[in-house]
C-alpha positions in Angstrom: 189.4 27.4 109.7 190.8 30.8 110.4 189.3 32.1 107.1 185.9 31.0 108.2 186.2 32.8 111.5 187.4 35.9 109.8 184.5 35.9 107.3 182.0 35.5 110.2 183.5 38.4 112.1 183.4 40.6 109.0 179.8 39.7 108.4 178.9 40.5 112.0 180.6 43.9 111.9 179.0 44.8 108.6 175.6 43.6 109.8 175.9 45.7 112.9 176.8 48.8 110.8 173.9 48.1 108.5 171.5 47.9 111.5 172.9 51.2 113.0 172.4 53.1 109.7 168.8 52.0 109.3 166.3 54.3 111.1 163.8 51.4 111.6 166.3 48.8 112.8 165.5 46.9 115.9 168.1 44.6 117.6 166.5 41.2 118.3 169.5 39.1 119.3 173.3 39.2 119.3 174.4 39.2 115.6 170.8 39.8 114.2 168.7 42.8 113.4 165.3 43.4 111.8 164.8 46.2 109.2 161.3 46.5 108.2 160.0 43.0 107.6 163.4 41.4 106.8 165.6 39.7 109.4 169.3 39.5 108.9 171.7 37.4 110.9 175.5 36.9 110.8 175.3 33.4 112.1 172.8 30.6 112.6 173.9 29.6 116.1 171.3 31.6 117.9 168.5 30.6 115.5 169.1 26.8 116.1 170.4 26.7 119.7 167.4 24.7 120.9 167.6 22.2 118.0 170.8 20.4 118.7 172.0 16.8 118.0 174.4 15.1 120.5 177.4 13.5 118.9 180.0 11.3 120.7 183.5 11.1 119.3 186.0 8.6 120.4 189.5 10.1 119.8 192.7 8.3 119.0 193.4 7.9 122.7 190.1 6.2 123.3 188.7 9.2 125.1 185.0 9.9 124.6 184.2 13.5 123.7 180.5 14.6 123.7 179.4 17.7 121.8 176.3 19.1 120.2 175.8 20.1 116.6 173.0 21.6 114.5 171.0 19.6 112.1 172.4 20.1 108.6 176.0 20.7 109.9 178.6 18.2 108.7 180.6 16.3 111.3 183.6 18.3 110.1 181.7 21.5 110.9 180.9 20.2 114.4 184.6 19.4 115.1 185.7 22.8 113.8 182.9 24.7 115.7 183.6 22.9 118.9 187.4 23.4 118.5 188.1 19.7 118.9 191.8 18.8 118.6 192.0 15.8 116.3 195.5 16.1 114.7 195.4 16.5 110.9 191.6 16.3 110.8 189.9 18.1 107.9 193.0 19.2 105.9 191.0 20.1 102.8 188.3 21.9 104.8 185.5 19.7 103.5 186.2 20.0 99.8 186.4 16.2 99.4 190.0 16.4 98.4 191.6 14.3 101.1 190.7 11.6 103.6 191.8 13.2 106.9 188.2 13.5 108.2 187.9 9.7 108.0 185.6 8.4 110.8 184.4 4.9 111.7 180.8 4.3 112.8 178.9 1.5 114.5 176.9 -0.7 112.1 173.5 0.7 113.3 174.6 4.3 112.8 176.2 3.5 109.5 172.8 2.2 108.2 171.2 5.6 109.0 173.6 7.6 107.0 173.0 8.9 103.5 174.4 6.7 100.7 178.1 7.2 100.0 179.0 8.9 96.7 181.6 7.8 94.1 183.7 10.8 95.0 183.7 10.0 98.7 184.6 6.3 97.9 187.6 7.6 95.9 188.9 9.6 98.8 188.1 6.7 101.3 190.5 4.5 99.2 193.3 6.8 100.5 192.3 6.4 104.2 194.4 4.4 106.7 192.4 1.9 108.7 189.5 1.7 106.3 186.6 -0.4 107.6 183.2 -1.5 106.2 181.6 1.3 108.2 184.1 4.1 107.3 182.9 7.5 106.0 184.3 11.0 105.7 183.1 13.4 108.3 182.8 16.2 105.8 180.1 14.2 104.0 178.0 13.3 107.0 175.3 15.8 107.7 173.6 15.7 111.1 169.9 14.8 111.4 167.7 14.3 114.5 167.8 10.5 113.7 171.6 10.5 114.5 171.0 11.8 118.1 173.6 10.2 120.4 175.6 8.7 117.6 179.2 7.5 118.1 182.0 8.2 115.6 185.5 6.8 116.1 188.6 8.7 114.9 191.0 6.1 113.4 194.4 5.7 115.1 196.3 7.1 112.1 195.6 9.6 109.3 196.8 9.9 105.7 197.9 13.6 105.5 200.0 14.5 102.5 201.0 17.8 104.3 203.3 15.8 106.5 206.7 14.5 105.5 207.9 10.9 105.8 209.3 11.5 109.3 205.9 12.8 110.6 206.9 16.5 110.7 205.1 19.3 108.8 
């Protein structure tokens, strides 16, 4: 997560420098500039700010947390971007190498999701509290049809980074 933030900052700084060096550069929004007919942006947040999907997460304590994400973002992206504190969530950073982003959906939402892949099923086999409507958050991309969806975080997580006594 820190690596993603660092790369975004570097891209924004370099883009700003590029815009300053160009004699025809025009600043159009924070993090973006236009040089000639091309538009460069260091992030997509400002481009899609009016096109958000509301997602409701139920954390391990039963607390409902409502956030917004951009269509095309995975649920893992939303959790990272909104800095939600779900312990151990997304250990592999969305590379489909763990099951720490395991989420449980209501039946109606589950039917709207894209079909599960064999690779995702393999990782779900490692998840604690697996249900018929379980999916990995890194594999669920937001669409407008998922507006208002509810995703439950299971009570426990299978995270190999932790030892048997629960410490890192």
